[in-house]
C-alpha positions as CSV (number, residue, x, y, z in Angstrom):
1,M,30.6,-119.5,59.3
2,A,29.8,-116.4,57.3
3,K,27.3,-116.8,54.5
4,R,28.2,-115.7,51.0
5,K,26.1,-113.1,49.3
6,P,24.6,-114.5,46.2
7,A,26.2,-113.0,43.1
8,G,24.0,-110.7,41.2
9,R,22.4,-112.1,38.1
10,Q,24.0,-110.9,34.9
11,S,21.6,-110.0,32.2
12,R,22.0,-112.1,29.2
13,Q,21.6,-110.6,25.7
14,K,20.7,-112.4,22.7
15,P,23.5,-112.4,20.2
16,D,21.3,-110.9,17.5
17,Q,20.4,-107.8,19.5
18,P,22.8,-104.9,19.7
19,T,23.7,-103.2,23.0
20,A,21.5,-100.2,23.6
21,A,23.4,-96.9,23.4
22,R,23.2,-94.8,26.5
23,P,22.2,-91.1,25.9
24,P,25.1,-88.8,26.5
25,Q,24.9,-87.2,29.9
26,R,25.0,-83.4,30.0
27,P,27.6,-81.8,32.2
28,A,26.4,-80.4,35.5
29,L,25.5,-76.7,35.1
30,R,27.4,-74.4,37.3
31,P,25.7,-71.2,38.4
32,A,26.8,-68.3,36.2
33,A,28.9,-65.8,37.9
34,R,27.0,-62.6,38.7
35,P,28.4,-59.6,36.8
36,G,29.8,-56.9,38.8
37,P,28.7,-53.3,38.5
38,A,29.2,-52.1,35.0
39,A,31.6,-49.4,34.4
40,P,29.8,-46.1,33.8
41,K,29.6,-45.3,30.2
42,S,29.8,-41.8,28.9
43,A,26.2,-40.8,28.0
44,A,25.7,-39.9,24.4
45,P,24.8,-36.2,24.1
46,R,21.1,-35.9,23.8
47,S,19.6,-33.3,21.5
48,A,18.1,-30.5,23.6
49,A,14.4,-30.8,23.9
50,P,12.5,-27.8,22.3
51,R,11.6,-25.3,25.0
52,P,8.3,-23.7,24.9
53,A,8.3,-20.2,23.5
54,A,8.9,-17.5,26.1
55,K,5.7,-15.6,26.9
56,P,5.9,-11.9,26.1
57,A,6.8,-9.8,29.2
58,I,4.2,-7.2,28.1
59,K,0.7,-7.9,29.0
60,A,-2.2,-6.9,26.8
61,A,-3.7,-3.6,27.6
62,S,-6.9,-3.8,29.7
63,G,-9.5,-1.6,31.3
64,G,-10.3,0.4,28.1
65,R,-6.6,1.2,27.4
66,Y,-4.6,0.4,24.3
67,W,-0.9,0.3,23.3
68,L,0.1,3.4,21.4
69,Y,3.4,3.0,19.6
70,G,5.9,4.8,17.4
71,R,8.3,7.6,18.3
72,H,6.2,10.5,17.0
73,A,2.9,9.2,18.4
74,A,4.4,8.5,21.8
75,S,6.2,11.9,22.0
76,A,3.0,13.7,21.1
77,A,1.0,11.7,23.7
78,L,3.5,12.6,26.4
79,A,3.4,16.2,25.4
80,N,-0.4,16.3,25.7
81,P,-1.5,17.0,29.3
82,A,-5.0,15.6,28.6
83,R,-3.5,12.1,27.7
84,A,-3.7,9.5,30.5
85,V,-0.6,7.2,30.3
86,A,-0.4,4.1,32.4
87,R,2.9,2.5,31.3
88,A,5.9,3.3,29.1
89,I,8.2,0.7,27.6
90,A,11.3,1.1,25.4
91,T,14.0,-1.1,23.9
92,P,17.6,-0.2,25.1
93,E,18.3,1.3,21.7
94,A,15.2,3.5,21.8
95,L,15.9,4.5,25.4
96,E,19.2,6.1,24.2
97,R,17.4,8.1,21.5
98,L,14.5,9.1,23.7
99,D,13.6,12.8,23.5
100,P,14.6,14.6,26.7
101,T,11.1,16.3,26.8
102,A,9.4,12.9,26.7
103,R,11.7,11.7,29.5
104,Q,10.8,14.7,31.6
105,S,7.1,14.2,31.0
106,L,7.4,10.6,32.3
107,E,9.3,11.7,35.4
108,S,6.8,14.5,36.2
109,R,3.9,12.0,35.8
110,G,5.7,9.5,38.0
111,I,5.6,6.8,35.3
112,P,8.7,4.5,35.4
113,L,10.2,3.8,32.0
114,E,10.5,0.0,31.5
115,T,12.8,-1.7,29.2
116,A,12.0,-4.7,27.0
117,S,13.6,-6.5,24.0
118,R,12.4,-5.8,20.5
119,G,11.0,-9.3,20.3
120,A,8.8,-8.7,23.4
121,L,7.4,-5.6,21.9
122,D,6.8,-7.4,18.6
123,A,4.9,-10.2,20.4
124,A,2.7,-7.7,22.4
125,L,1.8,-5.4,19.5
126,P,-0.3,-6.0,16.4
127,P,1.5,-8.0,13.7
128,G,3.7,-5.8,11.6
129,A,3.5,-2.8,14.0
130,V,6.3,-0.3,13.3
131,H,6.9,0.6,16.9
132,Q,10.5,2.0,16.6
133,G,11.2,0.5,20.0
134,L,8.7,2.6,22.0
135,A,5.2,1.9,23.3
136,L,2.8,3.6,25.8
137,E,-0.2,2.1,27.4
138,V,-2.8,4.9,27.2
139,R,-6.5,5.7,27.6
140,P,-8.4,7.1,24.6
141,L,-8.8,10.9,24.7
142,A,-12.2,12.3,25.8
143,Q,-13.9,13.1,22.6
144,L,-15.5,16.5,22.8
145,A,-19.0,17.2,21.5
146,L,-19.2,19.8,18.8
147,A,-21.2,22.2,21.0
148,D,-18.6,22.0,23.8
149,W,-15.7,22.6,21.3
150,L,-17.5,25.6,19.8
151,A,-17.6,27.2,23.2
152,K,-13.8,27.3,23.3
153,P,-12.0,30.5,22.1
154,A,-10.1,28.4,19.4
155,A,-13.4,27.6,17.7
156,A,-14.2,31.2,16.8
157,A,-14.8,31.8,13.1
158,S,-13.6,35.4,13.2
159,D,-10.4,34.4,11.4
160,R,-11.3,34.3,7.7
161,R,-8.8,31.5,7.2
162,A,-10.2,29.3,10.0
163,L,-10.4,25.8,8.7
164,L,-12.2,22.6,10.0
165,V,-12.4,19.2,8.4
166,A,-15.5,17.1,8.5
167,L,-15.6,13.3,7.7
168,D,-18.7,11.7,6.3
169,Q,-18.4,8.2,7.6
170,V,-14.7,7.5,6.9
171,S,-14.4,4.1,8.5
172,D,-10.8,3.1,7.9
173,P,-8.6,4.2,10.9
174,H,-5.6,4.6,8.6
175,N,-7.5,7.0,6.5
176,V,-8.7,9.0,9.5
177,G,-5.2,9.1,10.9
178,A,-3.8,10.3,7.6
179,V,-6.5,13.1,7.5
180,L,-5.6,14.1,11.0
181,R,-2.0,14.3,10.0
182,S,-2.8,16.4,7.0
183,A,-5.1,18.6,9.1
184,A,-2.2,19.3,11.5
185,A,0.2,20.1,8.6
186,F,-2.2,22.6,7.0
187,G,-3.3,24.2,10.2
188,A,-6.9,22.9,10.5
189,R,-8.3,23.6,14.0
190,A,-10.3,20.3,14.4
191,V,-11.5,17.2,12.6
192,L,-15.1,16.2,13.2
193,A,-17.0,13.0,12.4
194,P,-20.5,11.6,12.9
195,R,-21.0,9.3,15.9
196,H,-22.0,6.4,13.7
197,G,-19.9,5.0,11.0
198,Q,-16.7,6.8,12.0
199,A,-13.4,5.1,13.0
200,G,-12.8,5.3,16.7
201,E,-9.5,6.0,18.4
202,S,-7.1,3.1,18.1
203,A,-3.5,2.1,17.9
204,A,-3.7,2.0,14.1
205,L,-5.3,5.4,13.9
206,A,-2.8,7.0,16.3
207,K,0.1,5.5,14.4
208,A,-1.2,6.8,11.0
209,A,-1.8,10.2,12.5
210,S,1.9,10.3,13.6
211,G,1.3,12.5,16.6
212,A,-1.6,14.5,15.1
213,L,-4.2,12.8,17.2
214,D,-2.8,14.5,20.3
215,A,-2.4,17.8,18.5
216,V,-5.7,18.2,16.5
217,P,-9.1,17.8,18.3
218,Y,-11.1,14.8,17.0
219,I,-14.7,15.9,17.6
220,D,-17.9,13.9,18.0
221,A,-20.3,15.6,15.5
222,S,-23.2,13.3,16.5
223,N,-25.5,13.9,13.4
224,L,-23.3,15.4,10.6
225,A,-26.1,17.2,8.8
226,R,-27.2,19.0,12.0
227,A,-23.5,19.7,12.9
228,L,-23.0,21.4,9.5
229,A,-26.1,23.5,9.9
230,L,-24.8,24.7,13.3
231,L,-21.4,25.6,11.9
232,K,-23.2,27.7,9.2
233,K,-24.9,29.7,11.9
234,K,-21.4,30.2,13.5
235,G,-20.2,31.8,10.3
236,F,-18.5,28.9,8.5
237,W,-18.9,28.1,4.8
238,I,-19.5,24.4,4.1
239,M,-17.6,23.0,1.1
240,G,-17.9,19.4,0.0
241,L,-15.2,17.6,-2.1
242,A,-16.4,15.4,-4.9
243,G,-14.8,14.2,-8.1
244,D,-17.7,15.1,-10.3
245,A,-17.9,18.7,-9.2
246,A,-17.7,21.4,-11.9
247,D,-15.4,23.8,-10.1
248,G,-11.9,23.2,-8.8
249,L,-11.0,23.9,-5.2
250,V,-9.3,27.2,-5.8
251,A,-12.0,28.6,-8.0
252,A,-14.7,27.6,-5.5
253,D,-13.0,29.1,-2.5
254,P,-15.6,31.5,-0.8
255,G,-12.9,33.4,0.9
256,G,-14.1,32.9,4.5
257,P,-13.9,30.5,7.4
258,L,-14.4,27.0,5.9
259,V,-15.5,23.5,6.8
260,L,-14.0,21.1,4.2
261,V,-16.2,17.9,4.0
262,L,-14.7,14.7,2.8
263,G,-16.8,11.7,1.8
264,G,-16.2,8.1,3.0
265,E,-14.4,5.3,1.2
266,G,-16.1,4.1,-2.0
267,K,-19.4,6.1,-1.9
268,G,-18.0,9.6,-1.2
269,L,-20.4,12.2,0.1
270,R,-23.9,10.9,1.1
271,R,-26.9,12.7,-0.4
272,L,-28.0,14.5,2.8
273,T,-24.4,15.6,3.5
274,R,-24.0,17.0,-0.1
275,E,-27.3,18.9,0.2
276,A,-26.0,20.5,3.5
277,C,-23.0,21.9,1.7
278,D,-22.9,25.6,0.4
279,L,-20.8,24.5,-2.5
280,V,-19.1,21.4,-3.9
281,A,-15.6,21.4,-5.5
282,R,-13.0,19.0,-6.8
283,L,-9.3,18.6,-6.5
284,P,-7.8,19.0,-10.0
285,T,-5.8,15.9,-11.0
286,R,-4.1,14.7,-14.1
287,P,-4.5,11.5,-16.0
288,P,-4.3,8.6,-15.4
289,I,-5.3,9.5,-11.8
290,D,-8.8,11.0,-12.0
291,Q,-9.6,10.8,-8.3
292,L,-7.9,10.6,-5.0
293,N,-8.7,8.4,-1.9
294,V,-10.0,10.4,1.0
295,S,-6.8,10.1,2.9
């Protein structure tokens, strides 16, 4: 006879105690569906990152050379057989206007004519350089000593109108270039300057001279007082220019081969230079300009 299972005991609750509420059960969480591959979105246009500035295609001159620039200066340099030219660069616009004689000179020297943008030339040359789209990499001219130049036939003082210009420590290359240009315009045979205190050949000097640097010899006078004494022995008169001189230039003209001596910026003629002169004259001017700059 099968035994009965005893009925489970029922819990009795006292009437004054409420039934405890069961906490609500949370629904079972289902694993979230994995998202599929997102549709490609059209990328928003990005602002272009600033590119580094392009390096100039023209390297700095080296090995004692410098960049000579400007149409007149370049043409005169190419016409001078004594001028050593390493490179020639022109903008496309300048290339169209290039003098046929200058082009011939480049071809005969075997120098290829390179082209570059105006911006590349601007970046390679000194700030503000007026290059007119043309530049040559050149070596400075060999500066003759006065004694060597006097040995040349062109230095003879037999012509009563022979003219030389001497600079007494003119240090600004723009002033020296302007004097060279004036010397070429008025037919001076050479410009000489002392070894110390003078402005050496440079791009600024060549540009200011506007071609005269390759047309008029720029001579190393070493010691200026001794150079003037030597020129006296060769038959030249020595005339200094000074604003305080009594006589004007025309009245003081000795009527023979002449060395015109110009003083430096500010101080003018130095004492020893003035004493080495045969006579001193002034350029007549009108008020309010009582004196002129050396250039």
